[in-house]
C-alpha positions as CSV (number, residue, x, y, z in Angstrom):
1,M,100.5,171.2,315.4
2,P,97.2,172.9,316.2
3,E,94.1,170.8,315.5
4,G,92.6,171.5,312.1
5,E,95.7,173.1,310.7
6,N,95.9,170.5,308.0
7,Q,92.2,170.6,307.2
8,P,91.8,170.9,303.4
9,L,90.6,174.3,302.1
10,G,87.5,172.7,300.5
11,E,86.3,171.4,303.9
12,R,86.7,174.6,305.8
13,V,83.6,176.3,304.4
14,T,81.5,174.0,306.5
15,N,83.3,174.9,309.8
16,R,80.8,177.7,310.5
17,S,77.9,175.3,310.6
18,Q,79.6,173.2,313.3
19,P,78.0,169.9,312.2
20,P,77.5,167.4,315.0
21,R,79.6,164.3,314.7
22,S,78.6,162.0,317.5
23,A,77.3,158.5,316.7
24,A,74.3,159.2,319.0
25,F,73.4,162.3,316.9
26,K,73.7,160.4,313.7
27,E,71.5,157.6,314.9
28,F,68.8,160.0,316.3
29,I,68.6,162.3,313.3
30,G,68.3,159.4,310.9
31,S,65.2,158.0,312.7
32,Q,61.5,158.8,313.2
33,W,60.8,160.4,309.9
34,A,57.5,159.9,308.1
35,P,57.7,157.8,305.0
36,R,58.0,159.5,301.7
37,S,55.1,159.4,299.3
38,E,55.5,156.6,296.8
39,Q,53.1,158.3,294.4
40,L,54.8,159.3,291.2
41,P,54.0,162.6,289.4
42,A,51.9,162.7,286.3
43,R,53.6,163.1,282.9
44,A,54.5,166.8,282.3
45,E,52.9,168.5,279.3
46,V,56.3,169.4,278.0
47,A,57.5,165.8,277.9
48,E,56.3,165.0,274.4
49,A,57.5,168.2,273.0
50,A,61.0,167.7,274.5
51,A,61.1,164.2,273.0
52,R,60.4,165.6,269.6
53,R,63.2,168.2,270.1
54,R,65.6,165.4,271.0
55,A,64.6,163.4,268.0
56,A,65.3,166.5,265.8
57,I,68.8,166.9,267.2
58,S,69.4,163.2,267.0
59,A,68.8,163.3,263.2
60,K,71.5,165.8,262.8
61,F,74.2,163.7,264.5
62,P,73.6,160.0,263.8
63,G,76.0,157.6,265.4
64,E,77.5,160.1,267.7
65,R,77.3,160.5,271.5
66,L,75.9,163.9,272.5
67,V,76.6,165.4,275.9
68,I,74.6,168.3,277.2
69,P,75.3,169.5,280.8
70,A,72.9,171.5,282.9
71,G,75.7,173.3,284.7
72,P,76.9,173.5,288.3
73,L,75.9,175.7,291.2
74,K,77.8,178.9,291.7
75,V,78.7,180.3,295.1
76,R,77.6,183.8,296.1
77,S,79.4,185.7,298.9
78,N,81.2,182.6,300.2
79,D,78.0,181.4,301.7
80,V,75.0,180.3,299.7
81,D,74.6,179.5,296.0
82,Y,73.0,181.7,293.4
83,R,69.5,180.4,292.4
84,F,70.3,177.8,289.9
85,R,69.4,178.1,286.2
86,P,70.2,175.3,283.8
87,H,71.8,175.9,280.4
88,S,69.1,176.7,277.9
89,A,70.0,173.7,275.6
90,F,69.6,171.3,278.5
91,A,66.3,172.9,279.5
92,H,65.0,172.7,275.9
93,L,65.9,169.1,275.4
94,T,64.6,167.9,278.8
95,G,61.8,170.2,279.7
96,L,63.3,170.7,283.1
97,G,63.2,174.3,284.2
98,V,63.4,174.9,287.9
99,D,66.2,174.6,290.4
100,H,66.5,170.8,291.1
101,E,69.0,169.7,288.5
102,P,72.4,171.2,289.2
103,D,75.3,169.1,287.9
104,A,72.9,167.0,285.8
105,V,74.0,165.9,282.4
106,L,71.9,164.7,279.5
107,V,73.7,162.0,277.4
108,M,72.2,160.9,274.1
109,E,73.7,157.6,273.2
110,P,73.6,156.5,269.5
111,L,71.5,153.4,268.7
112,A,72.2,150.7,266.2
113,E,68.6,150.8,265.1
114,P,66.1,153.7,265.5
115,A,63.9,153.7,268.6
116,A,60.1,153.3,268.4
117,D,59.7,157.1,268.3
118,G,62.1,157.3,265.3
119,S,65.0,158.8,267.3
120,G,68.5,157.5,266.6
121,H,69.5,158.0,270.2
122,E,68.6,156.9,273.7
123,A,68.5,159.8,276.1
124,T,69.5,159.3,279.7
125,L,69.6,162.0,282.4
126,Y,72.4,161.6,284.8
127,F,71.3,163.1,288.0
128,R,72.2,163.4,291.7
129,P,69.7,161.2,293.5
130,L,68.0,162.2,296.7
131,A,70.1,161.4,299.8
132,G,68.5,159.2,302.3
133,R,67.7,160.5,305.7
134,D,70.1,158.0,307.2
135,T,73.0,159.6,305.4
136,D,75.3,162.4,306.6
137,Q,74.5,164.4,303.5
138,F,70.9,164.8,304.6
139,Y,71.8,167.1,307.5
140,S,75.4,168.2,306.9
141,D,75.7,169.2,303.3
142,P,74.6,172.8,302.8
143,R,74.7,172.5,299.0
144,Y,72.7,169.3,298.4
145,G,71.4,168.2,301.8
146,E,67.6,168.1,302.2
147,F,67.8,169.8,305.6
148,W,69.4,172.8,303.9
149,V,67.9,173.1,300.5
150,G,64.7,171.0,300.7
151,P,63.7,167.8,299.1
152,Q,64.8,166.9,295.6
153,P,63.1,164.6,293.2
154,T,64.1,161.0,292.9
155,L,65.4,159.4,289.7
156,E,62.0,157.6,289.5
157,E,60.1,160.8,289.8
158,I,62.1,162.6,287.1
159,H,61.6,159.6,284.8
160,A,57.8,159.5,285.4
161,E,57.3,163.2,284.9
162,Y,59.6,163.9,281.9
163,G,59.7,160.5,280.2
164,I,63.6,160.4,280.2
165,A,65.6,157.5,281.4
166,T,67.6,158.4,284.5
167,A,70.7,157.2,286.1
168,D,72.8,158.1,289.1
169,L,75.3,160.9,288.4
170,S,78.1,158.6,289.7
171,E,77.7,156.6,286.5
172,L,78.3,159.6,284.2
173,E,82.1,159.0,283.7
174,V,81.6,155.6,282.2
175,A,78.6,156.7,280.1
176,V,80.6,159.6,278.6
177,T,83.9,157.8,278.0
178,K,83.1,154.1,277.2
179,N,84.2,153.3,273.6
180,A,84.9,157.0,273.0
181,G,87.6,157.8,270.5
182,N,88.5,158.4,266.9
183,R,85.5,157.4,264.8
184,A,87.8,156.3,261.9
185,L,89.3,153.7,264.3
186,G,86.0,152.4,265.5
187,G,85.5,154.7,268.5
188,V,82.3,156.6,269.3
189,Q,82.6,160.3,268.5
190,V,81.6,162.5,271.4
191,R,80.1,166.0,271.0
192,L,79.9,168.2,274.0
193,V,78.2,171.5,274.7
194,R,81.3,173.2,276.2
195,E,81.9,175.8,278.8
196,V,78.7,174.9,280.7
197,D,80.3,172.5,283.3
198,L,84.1,172.6,283.6
199,N,84.2,169.2,285.2
200,V,82.4,167.7,282.2
201,D,84.7,169.6,279.8
202,A,87.7,168.1,281.7
203,L,86.2,164.6,281.6
204,V,85.6,164.7,277.8
205,D,89.0,166.4,277.1
206,T,90.9,163.8,279.1
207,S,89.1,161.0,277.3
208,R,89.9,162.6,273.9
209,Y,93.6,163.1,274.8
210,N,93.9,159.4,276.0
211,T,92.3,158.1,272.8
212,G,94.2,160.2,270.3
213,V,91.4,162.4,269.2
214,D,92.4,165.6,267.3
215,L,91.5,168.2,269.9
216,E,91.2,171.1,267.5
217,Q,88.9,169.2,265.3
218,A,86.9,168.1,268.3
219,D,86.4,171.7,269.3
220,T,85.0,172.5,265.9
221,Q,82.6,169.5,266.1
222,D,81.5,170.7,269.6
223,A,80.8,174.1,268.2
224,A,78.6,172.5,265.5
225,L,76.5,170.9,268.2
226,T,76.0,174.2,270.1
227,E,75.1,175.8,266.8
228,A,72.6,173.1,265.9
229,L,71.0,173.3,269.4
230,S,70.6,177.1,269.0
231,E,69.1,176.8,265.6
232,L,66.6,174.1,266.9
233,R,64.9,176.9,268.8
234,L,64.3,179.3,265.9
235,I,60.8,177.8,265.4
236,K,58.8,177.6,268.6
237,D,56.4,174.7,269.2
238,E,53.0,175.1,270.9
239,V,54.3,174.5,274.4
240,E,57.0,177.2,274.0
241,V,54.5,179.7,272.7
242,A,52.2,179.0,275.7
243,N,55.2,179.5,278.0
244,L,56.0,182.9,276.4
245,R,52.4,184.0,276.7
246,R,52.5,183.3,280.5
247,A,55.8,185.2,280.8
248,I,54.2,188.1,278.9
249,A,51.1,188.2,281.0
250,A,53.2,188.3,284.2
251,T,55.3,191.1,282.6
252,V,52.1,193.1,282.0
253,T,51.3,192.8,285.7
254,G,54.8,194.0,286.5
255,F,54.4,197.2,284.3
256,E,51.0,197.9,286.1
257,N,52.9,197.6,289.4
258,I,55.4,200.2,288.1
259,I,52.7,202.8,287.3
260,R,51.1,202.4,290.7
261,A,54.6,202.8,292.3
262,L,55.4,206.1,290.6
263,P,54.4,208.3,293.6
264,A,56.7,206.4,295.8
265,A,59.5,206.5,293.2
266,K,59.2,210.2,292.8
267,A,59.6,210.6,296.6
268,H,62.7,208.5,296.9
269,R,66.3,209.5,296.1
270,R,66.7,206.3,294.2
271,G,63.4,206.3,292.5
272,E,64.6,204.1,289.6
273,R,65.1,201.3,292.1
274,V,61.6,201.8,293.4
275,V,60.5,201.1,289.8
276,E,62.8,198.2,289.5
277,T,61.6,196.7,292.7
278,A,57.9,197.1,291.8
279,F,58.6,195.0,288.7
280,F,60.7,192.5,290.5
281,S,57.8,191.7,292.9
282,A,55.7,190.5,289.9
283,A,58.7,188.6,288.5
284,R,59.0,186.6,291.7
285,T,55.3,186.2,292.6
286,E,54.0,185.5,289.1
287,G,57.1,183.8,287.5
288,N,60.5,182.4,288.4
289,D,62.6,185.6,288.2
290,V,63.4,188.4,285.9
291,G,64.6,187.2,282.5
292,Y,67.4,189.8,282.5
293,E,68.5,192.8,284.5
294,T,65.7,195.4,284.5
295,I,66.4,198.7,282.9
296,A,64.6,201.4,284.8
297,A,65.9,204.7,283.3
298,C,64.6,208.2,283.8
299,G,65.6,211.3,281.9
300,N,69.0,211.1,280.4
301,N,69.6,207.7,281.8
302,A,67.1,206.5,279.2
303,T,69.7,207.3,276.5
304,V,72.1,204.7,278.1
305,L,71.2,201.5,276.2
306,H,72.0,199.0,279.0
307,W,71.4,201.2,282.1
308,I,71.0,198.7,284.9
309,R,72.4,200.8,287.8
310,N,69.0,202.1,288.3
311,D,70.0,204.6,291.0
312,G,68.7,207.8,289.6
313,T,65.8,210.0,290.6
314,V,62.3,209.9,289.0
315,R,61.1,213.4,288.2
316,D,57.9,214.9,286.8
317,G,58.4,216.3,283.3
318,E,60.8,213.5,282.3
319,L,60.3,210.2,280.4
320,M,60.8,206.9,282.2
321,L,62.0,204.0,280.0
322,V,61.5,200.5,281.4
323,D,62.9,197.5,279.6
324,A,61.9,194.4,281.6
325,G,60.7,190.8,281.3
326,V,59.4,188.1,283.6
327,E,61.0,184.7,283.3
328,D,58.3,182.0,283.5
329,D,58.8,178.9,285.7
330,T,59.7,177.2,282.5
331,L,62.5,179.7,282.0
332,Y,61.0,181.3,278.9
333,T,61.1,185.1,279.2
334,A,59.3,188.1,277.9
335,D,61.1,191.2,276.8
336,I,59.1,194.4,276.7
337,T,59.9,198.1,276.7
338,R,57.6,201.0,277.4
339,T,58.6,204.7,277.6
340,F,56.1,206.8,279.6
341,P,55.9,210.3,281.1
342,V,56.5,210.3,284.8
343,D,53.6,212.8,285.4
344,G,51.3,211.1,283.0
345,T,51.4,213.5,280.1
346,Y,53.8,213.7,277.2
347,T,55.2,217.2,276.3
348,P,55.0,218.1,272.6
349,V,58.7,217.3,272.0
350,Q,58.4,214.0,273.9
351,K,55.3,213.1,271.9
352,R,57.1,214.0,268.6
353,I,60.0,211.7,269.3
354,Y,57.7,208.9,270.7
355,D,55.5,209.0,267.6
356,A,58.5,208.7,265.3
357,V,59.5,205.5,267.2
358,L,56.0,204.2,267.0
359,T,55.9,204.8,263.3
360,A,59.2,202.9,262.9
361,S,57.7,200.1,265.0
362,E,54.7,199.9,262.7
363,A,56.9,199.8,259.6
364,A,58.9,196.9,261.2
365,F,55.6,195.1,262.0
366,A,54.6,195.3,258.4
367,A,57.9,193.8,257.3
368,A,57.7,190.9,259.8
369,K,55.9,188.3,257.8
370,P,56.7,184.9,256.3
371,G,58.9,185.0,253.2
372,N,60.7,188.2,254.1
373,R,64.2,188.1,255.6
374,F,64.9,188.8,259.2
375,R,67.0,191.8,258.3
376,D,64.1,193.4,256.4
377,V,62.5,194.2,259.8
378,H,65.4,196.2,260.9
379,A,65.8,197.9,257.5
380,A,62.1,199.0,257.6
381,A,62.5,200.5,261.0
382,M,65.8,202.3,260.1
383,R,64.3,203.9,257.0
384,S,61.3,205.2,259.0
385,L,63.5,206.7,261.6
386,A,65.8,208.2,259.1
387,E,62.8,209.9,257.4
388,S,61.7,211.3,260.8
389,L,65.2,212.6,261.6
390,D,65.3,214.1,258.1
391,S,62.0,215.9,258.5
392,W,63.3,217.5,261.7
393,G,66.5,218.7,259.9
394,L,68.8,216.5,261.9
395,L,70.3,214.3,259.2
396,P,73.5,215.8,257.6
397,V,72.8,213.8,254.4
398,S,69.8,212.6,252.5
399,V,67.7,209.7,253.7
400,E,68.9,207.5,250.8
401,E,72.6,208.2,251.7
402,A,72.0,207.6,255.4
403,V,70.3,204.2,254.9
404,S,72.9,203.1,252.4
405,D,75.8,200.8,253.4
406,E,78.2,203.7,253.0
407,G,76.1,206.0,255.2
408,G,74.5,205.2,258.6
409,Q,74.4,208.7,260.0
410,H,70.9,208.1,261.4
411,R,72.4,205.3,263.6
412,R,74.0,208.0,265.8
413,W,70.6,208.0,267.5
414,M,69.6,204.3,267.1
415,P,72.8,202.2,267.3
416,H,71.2,198.9,268.2
417,G,69.3,196.2,266.2
418,T,65.6,196.3,265.9
419,S,64.9,192.7,266.6
420,H,66.2,189.5,268.2
421,H,64.8,186.1,268.7
422,L,63.1,185.4,272.0
423,G,62.6,182.3,274.1
424,L,64.6,180.4,276.7
425,D,67.2,183.2,276.4
426,V,66.3,186.8,276.1
427,H,68.6,186.8,273.1
428,D,67.6,183.4,271.9
429,C,69.2,181.3,269.2
430,A,72.3,183.6,269.4
431,Q,74.7,180.8,268.2
432,A,72.6,180.2,265.0
433,K,74.4,180.7,261.6
434,R,74.0,184.1,260.1
435,E,72.2,182.7,257.1
436,L,69.5,181.4,259.4
437,Y,69.4,184.4,261.7
438,I,70.1,187.8,260.3
439,D,69.9,186.7,256.7
440,G,67.3,184.0,257.4
441,I,63.8,183.7,256.0
442,I,61.1,184.6,258.4
443,E,58.9,181.5,259.1
444,E,55.7,180.8,261.0
445,G,56.4,179.9,264.6
446,M,59.3,182.4,265.1
447,V,59.1,184.7,268.1
448,F,61.2,187.8,268.2
449,T,61.1,191.4,269.4
450,I,60.5,194.6,267.5
451,E,62.2,197.4,269.4
452,P,63.2,200.6,267.6
453,G,64.3,203.6,269.6
454,L,65.7,207.1,269.5
455,Y,68.3,208.3,272.0
456,F,69.3,212.0,272.3
457,K,72.0,212.3,275.0
458,E,72.1,215.5,277.1
459,D,75.5,216.5,275.7
460,D,74.7,215.8,272.0
461,L,75.4,219.1,270.3
462,A,74.1,217.6,266.9
463,V,70.5,218.1,268.0
464,P,68.5,221.1,269.3
465,E,68.5,221.6,273.1
466,E,64.9,220.6,273.4
467,Y,65.7,217.0,272.2
468,R,68.6,216.5,274.6
469,G,68.2,214.1,277.5
470,I,65.3,212.2,275.9
471,G,65.4,208.5,275.2
472,V,62.5,206.5,273.8
473,R,62.2,202.8,273.1
474,L,59.1,200.8,272.2
475,E,59.6,197.0,272.3
476,D,57.0,194.3,271.6
477,D,57.2,190.5,271.3
478,V,55.7,189.0,268.2
479,L,54.7,185.6,267.0
480,I,54.9,185.0,263.3
481,T,51.8,183.5,261.8
482,A,50.7,182.9,258.2
483,D,49.1,186.4,258.3
484,G,52.2,188.2,259.7
485,A,53.3,189.4,263.1
486,Q,50.9,188.8,266.0
487,N,51.6,191.2,268.8
488,L,51.9,189.0,271.9
489,T,52.4,192.1,274.0
490,A,49.3,194.0,272.8
491,A,47.8,194.1,276.3
492,L,50.2,197.0,277.1
493,P,49.3,200.3,275.4
494,R,51.5,201.6,272.6
495,T,50.4,205.0,271.5
496,T,50.9,208.2,273.6
497,E,47.1,208.6,274.0
498,E,46.7,205.0,275.1
499,I,49.6,205.3,277.5
500,E,48.2,208.5,279.1
501,A,44.8,206.9,279.5
502,W,46.3,203.8,281.0
503,M,48.4,205.7,283.5
504,A,45.4,207.8,284.6
505,E,43.3,204.7,285.1
506,L,45.9,202.9,287.2
507,A,46.6,206.1,289.2
508,G,42.9,206.0,290.2
């Protein structure tokens, strides 16, 4: 039988790297390395806030073991892994936000008596420790080896920086399954954030099966944990707001890059990608990455709500809609949209449509204040847009009928929502209950978008020809204060006059 024919499939991916196997090589590569620094990092600013978040979720699930995975790496093109991003619930509860915790799992173990900080749980981060330079993994493992991916923090360093107890990932199985079982029979109930790490899902499910736990009921209980973790982010703390401000500042830089890149975009057959790339340079130099796929849409492409192909041309006389956000190193993201004329000047029809969207935005801003409901923001914007469409003779019914539950005709040209919460996810808190989200009361500390738009497709026979092929969206990120909505994205101009002046200044 030829050599290697029985080699397991999982091992074959390393064949291309041809790792040396001689004893002489192993002895030599494990020697003559400078000692690692023994100085531990300072406590991270986020550590105290993350501890408060864990205490808040602890209070909701007393006596239960909570399991929150970071998630695994994902292979790209049968070669390297995609840049790792942990699950948002894990990042929120730990403060960890970069790429050094794949496969990690946060376990919150219930305590018999509350801890000194009032929490009813002890949190432990189960983490893959740094492999020694005298191990094969150091040089031969392209996924975790330091030679391939760089140094990783030690358990001691994570503990010092984030204030969380740490343990070797090899101890996870015992930590998750010990005494687990039916609570009525004296077992510890385990709640899991599911569909983050399939290996952890399998570990918990096997334990439940072996201990007679009702699996359907357990799924419901898991869902309640995911829901609670999402709702925990509805109100941002001071650290989160600072993270968002940094993400927004970097996003402003990205938009400035776009305006300066317009001459190159107009000269290229894929000008939209020139625009996208100009923004991406700011995302990677000023932040961690883009917070979501950039929409760079010119002309009729701007009427496609999630246009991310970005392969169209950029032409004078048309509008360019860019919906983009930089993700900060802490993983908090901005989400901003501006629609501007490629040649620097709005036509009368473009200005008319833009001003209607701006008026709707102002109406939404006025409704975004403590005590109102979240859905009131959308309703205010929709009424404003319906009034503009009616004044242009486009509505087939009255404004009142259009905005009624039985109507909705104006939504032909504005089919999406006006607002969504913003934070670690671009659509943050998405698993929150309806009564706390859409029907929820607006409170101080909430951060969400305000993004009305109008989209007239080039083949829309319900509008005059001069409107067709024009899409406009205006999106800002707001922080709710006692006085109402504070526009965190005010550094980017919003009116047509301001945008024209801004473009002229950046063009030199």
